[in-house]
Biopython code that builds the backbone (N, CA, C, O; Angstrom):
import numpy as np
from Bio.PDB.StructureBuilder import StructureBuilder

atoms = [
    (1, "UNK", "N", (-80.192, -94.038, 107.173)),
    (1, "UNK", "CA", (-80.166, -93.074, 108.249)),
    (1, "UNK", "C", (-81.037, -91.902, 107.820)),
    (1, "UNK", "O", (-80.851, -91.368, 106.726)),
    (2, "UNK", "N", (-81.954, -91.505, 108.630)),
    (2, "UNK", "CA", (-82.764, -90.345, 108.311)),
    (2, "UNK", "C", (-82.488, -89.250, 109.325)),
    (2, "UNK", "O", (-82.017, -89.516, 110.431)),
    (3, "UNK", "N", (-82.780, -88.039, 108.946)),
    (3, "UNK", "CA", (-82.523, -86.921, 109.835)),
    (3, "UNK", "C", (-81.074, -86.496, 109.773)),
    (3, "UNK", "O", (-80.330, -86.937, 108.897)),
    (4, "UNK", "N", (-80.673, -85.653, 110.687)),
    (4, "UNK", "CA", (-79.291, -85.180, 110.688)),
    (4, "UNK", "C", (-78.321, -86.324, 110.960)),
    (4, "UNK", "O", (-78.669, -87.284, 111.646)),
    (5, "UNK", "N", (-77.117, -86.226, 110.430)),
    (5, "UNK", "CA", (-76.145, -87.293, 110.646)),
    (5, "UNK", "C", (-75.680, -87.348, 112.092)),
    (5, "UNK", "O", (-75.800, -86.380, 112.842)),
    (6, "UNK", "N", (-75.161, -88.470, 112.451)),
    (6, "UNK", "CA", (-74.614, -88.666, 113.787)),
    (6, "UNK", "C", (-73.433, -87.728, 114.001)),
    (6, "UNK", "O", (-72.643, -87.510, 113.083)),
    (7, "UNK", "N", (-73.305, -87.173, 115.202)),
    (7, "UNK", "CA", (-72.132, -86.340, 115.497)),
    (7, "UNK", "C", (-70.824, -87.105, 115.316)),
    (7, "UNK", "O", (-69.771, -86.494, 115.137)),
    (8, "UNK", "N", (-70.881, -88.425, 115.360)),
    (8, "UNK", "CA", (-69.672, -89.231, 115.201)),
    (8, "UNK", "C", (-69.073, -89.099, 113.810)),
    (8, "UNK", "O", (-67.861, -89.233, 113.644)),
    (9, "UNK", "N", (-69.912, -88.836, 112.800)),
    (9, "UNK", "CA", (-69.360, -88.732, 111.450)),
    (9, "UNK", "C", (-69.213, -87.295, 110.975)),
    (9, "UNK", "O", (-68.638, -87.057, 109.912)),
    (10, "UNK", "N", (-69.722, -86.327, 111.742)),
    (10, "UNK", "CA", (-69.644, -84.931, 111.299)),
    (10, "UNK", "C", (-68.207, -84.483, 111.064)),
    (10, "UNK", "O", (-67.926, -83.814, 110.070)),
    (11, "UNK", "N", (-67.293, -84.840, 111.961)),
    (11, "UNK", "CA", (-65.898, -84.425, 111.790)),
    (11, "UNK", "C", (-65.275, -85.056, 110.558)),
    (11, "UNK", "O", (-64.477, -84.417, 109.871)),
    (12, "UNK", "N", (-65.631, -86.308, 110.268)),
    (12, "UNK", "CA", (-65.109, -86.952, 109.067)),
    (12, "UNK", "C", (-65.631, -86.261, 107.819)),
    (12, "UNK", "O", (-64.891, -86.062, 106.855)),
    (13, "UNK", "N", (-66.911, -85.895, 107.837)),
    (13, "UNK", "CA", (-67.483, -85.197, 106.692)),
    (13, "UNK", "C", (-66.815, -83.839, 106.497)),
    (13, "UNK", "O", (-66.511, -83.448, 105.370)),
    (14, "UNK", "N", (-66.589, -83.128, 107.586)),
    (14, "UNK", "CA", (-65.916, -81.823, 107.495)),
    (14, "UNK", "C", (-64.510, -81.994, 106.935)),
    (14, "UNK", "O", (-64.093, -81.253, 106.044)),
    (15, "UNK", "N", (-63.787, -82.969, 107.459)),
    (15, "UNK", "CA", (-62.412, -83.192, 107.036)),
    (15, "UNK", "C", (-62.300, -83.634, 105.591)),
    (15, "UNK", "O", (-61.285, -83.387, 104.941)),
    (16, "UNK", "N", (-63.319, -84.275, 105.090)),
    (16, "UNK", "CA", (-63.304, -84.771, 103.721)),
    (16, "UNK", "C", (-64.000, -83.806, 102.765)),
    (16, "UNK", "O", (-64.286, -84.166, 101.623)),
    (17, "UNK", "N", (-64.273, -82.597, 103.215)),
    (17, "UNK", "CA", (-64.943, -81.571, 102.417)),
    (17, "UNK", "C", (-66.309, -82.066, 101.942)),
    (17, "UNK", "O", (-66.742, -81.740, 100.836)),
    (18, "UNK", "N", (-66.975, -82.842, 102.770)),
    (18, "UNK", "CA", (-68.321, -83.314, 102.462)),
    (18, "UNK", "C", (-69.297, -82.774, 103.487)),
    (18, "UNK", "O", (-70.316, -83.406, 103.764)),
    (19, "UNK", "N", (-69.000, -81.609, 104.055)),
    (19, "UNK", "CA", (-69.867, -81.065, 105.085)),
    (19, "UNK", "C", (-71.256, -80.793, 104.549)),
    (19, "UNK", "O", (-72.234, -80.898, 105.289)),
    (20, "UNK", "N", (-71.365, -80.438, 103.253)),
    (20, "UNK", "CA", (-72.689, -80.203, 102.674)),
    (20, "UNK", "C", (-73.545, -81.458, 102.752)),
    (20, "UNK", "O", (-74.768, -81.362, 102.856)),
    (21, "UNK", "N", (-72.930, -82.629, 102.704)),
    (21, "UNK", "CA", (-73.672, -83.886, 102.833)),
    (21, "UNK", "C", (-74.263, -84.002, 104.230)),
    (21, "UNK", "O", (-75.359, -84.537, 104.403)),
    (22, "UNK", "N", (-73.547, -83.508, 105.213)),
    (22, "UNK", "CA", (-74.023, -83.588, 106.592)),
    (22, "UNK", "C", (-75.235, -82.699, 106.825)),
    (22, "UNK", "O", (-75.971, -82.893, 107.792)),
    (23, "UNK", "N", (-75.442, -81.739, 105.958)),
    (23, "UNK", "CA", (-76.541, -80.798, 106.124)),
    (23, "UNK", "C", (-77.777, -81.167, 105.312)),
    (23, "UNK", "O", (-78.669, -80.335, 105.149)),
    (24, "UNK", "N", (-77.850, -82.380, 104.804)),
    (24, "UNK", "CA", (-79.021, -82.832, 104.050)),
    (24, "UNK", "C", (-80.231, -82.822, 104.974)),
    (24, "UNK", "O", (-80.131, -83.170, 106.151)),
    (25, "UNK", "N", (-81.362, -82.426, 104.434)),
    (25, "UNK", "CA", (-82.586, -82.341, 105.238)),
    (25, "UNK", "C", (-83.063, -83.686, 105.747)),
    (25, "UNK", "O", (-82.596, -84.735, 105.303)),
    (26, "UNK", "N", (-83.988, -83.645, 106.672)),
    (26, "UNK", "CA", (-84.525, -84.869, 107.267)),
    (26, "UNK", "C", (-85.231, -85.702, 106.204)),
    (26, "UNK", "O", (-85.776, -85.171, 105.236)),
    (27, "UNK", "N", (-85.209, -86.997, 106.402)),
    (27, "UNK", "CA", (-85.866, -87.912, 105.481)),
    (27, "UNK", "C", (-84.933, -88.435, 104.406)),
    (27, "UNK", "O", (-85.280, -89.383, 103.702)),
    (28, "UNK", "N", (-83.756, -87.841, 104.261)),
    (28, "UNK", "CA", (-82.787, -88.315, 103.285)),
    (28, "UNK", "C", (-81.892, -89.349, 103.948)),
    (28, "UNK", "O", (-81.718, -89.358, 105.167)),
    (29, "UNK", "N", (-81.336, -90.206, 103.129)),
    (29, "UNK", "CA", (-80.443, -91.225, 103.668)),
    (29, "UNK", "C", (-79.024, -90.941, 103.207)),
    (29, "UNK", "O", (-78.790, -90.577, 102.054)),
    (30, "UNK", "N", (-78.094, -91.111, 104.110)),
    (30, "UNK", "CA", (-76.687, -91.000, 103.769)),
    (30, "UNK", "C", (-76.163, -92.394, 103.466)),
    (30, "UNK", "O", (-76.436, -93.339, 104.207)),
    (31, "UNK", "N", (-75.416, -92.524, 102.388)),
    (31, "UNK", "CA", (-74.802, -93.795, 102.041)),
    (31, "UNK", "C", (-73.456, -93.861, 102.753)),
    (31, "UNK", "O", (-72.454, -93.334, 102.270)),
    (32, "UNK", "N", (-73.453, -94.519, 103.909)),
    (32, "UNK", "CA", (-72.240, -94.548, 104.725)),
    (32, "UNK", "C", (-71.079, -95.239, 104.028)),
    (32, "UNK", "O", (-69.927, -94.860, 104.241)),
    (33, "UNK", "N", (-71.351, -96.241, 103.201)),
    (33, "UNK", "CA", (-70.269, -96.904, 102.463)),
    (33, "UNK", "C", (-69.618, -95.928, 101.494)),
    (33, "UNK", "O", (-68.395, -95.905, 101.352)),
    (34, "UNK", "N", (-70.440, -95.123, 100.827)),
    (34, "UNK", "CA", (-69.905, -94.134, 99.901)),
    (34, "UNK", "C", (-69.105, -93.073, 100.644)),
    (34, "UNK", "O", (-68.020, -92.694, 100.201)),
    (35, "UNK", "N", (-69.620, -92.594, 101.757)),
    (35, "UNK", "CA", (-68.905, -91.598, 102.556)),
    (35, "UNK", "C", (-67.584, -92.171, 103.047)),
    (35, "UNK", "O", (-66.561, -91.487, 103.000)),
    (36, "UNK", "N", (-67.587, -93.409, 103.516)),
    (36, "UNK", "CA", (-66.348, -94.043, 103.979)),
    (36, "UNK", "C", (-65.328, -94.138, 102.854)),
    (36, "UNK", "O", (-64.136, -93.925, 103.078)),
    (37, "UNK", "N", (-65.784, -94.457, 101.649)),
    (37, "UNK", "CA", (-64.874, -94.551, 100.511)),
    (37, "UNK", "C", (-64.227, -93.199, 100.227)),
    (37, "UNK", "O", (-63.030, -93.135, 99.950)),
    (38, "UNK", "N", (-65.010, -92.114, 100.294)),
    (38, "UNK", "CA", (-64.457, -90.784, 100.069)),
    (38, "UNK", "C", (-63.501, -90.385, 101.187)),
    (38, "UNK", "O", (-62.459, -89.785, 100.925)),
    (39, "UNK", "N", (-63.843, -90.710, 102.418)),
    (39, "UNK", "CA", (-63.010, -90.342, 103.558)),
    (39, "UNK", "C", (-61.670, -91.069, 103.489)),
    (39, "UNK", "O", (-60.639, -90.498, 103.844)),
    (40, "UNK", "N", (-61.674, -92.313, 103.038)),
    (40, "UNK", "CA", (-60.439, -93.089, 102.961)),
    (40, "UNK", "C", (-59.493, -92.558, 101.897)),
    (40, "UNK", "O", (-58.282, -92.758, 102.000)),
    (41, "UNK", "N", (-60.017, -91.882, 100.871)),
    (41, "UNK", "CA", (-59.155, -91.317, 99.821)),
    (41, "UNK", "C", (-58.509, -90.118, 100.347)),
    (41, "UNK", "O", (-57.736, -89.473, 99.639)),
]
sb = StructureBuilder()
sb.init_structure("model")
sb.init_model(0)
sb.init_chain("A")
sb.init_seg("    ")
for serial, (resi, resn, name, xyz) in enumerate(atoms, 1):
    if name == "N":
        sb.init_residue(resn, " ", resi, " ")
    sb.init_atom(name, np.array(xyz, "f"), 0.0, 1.0, " ", f" {name:<3s}", serial, name[0])
structure = sb.get_structure()
């Protein structure tokens, strides 16, 4: 995924204290499997 994250995952990132990950600049990729693992904990 490049660019800003989907609004669908922004709330999960906020809730999991990973909001800084959501603010990564364009061209970076988010590892959704890793984010899901953190959110599930």
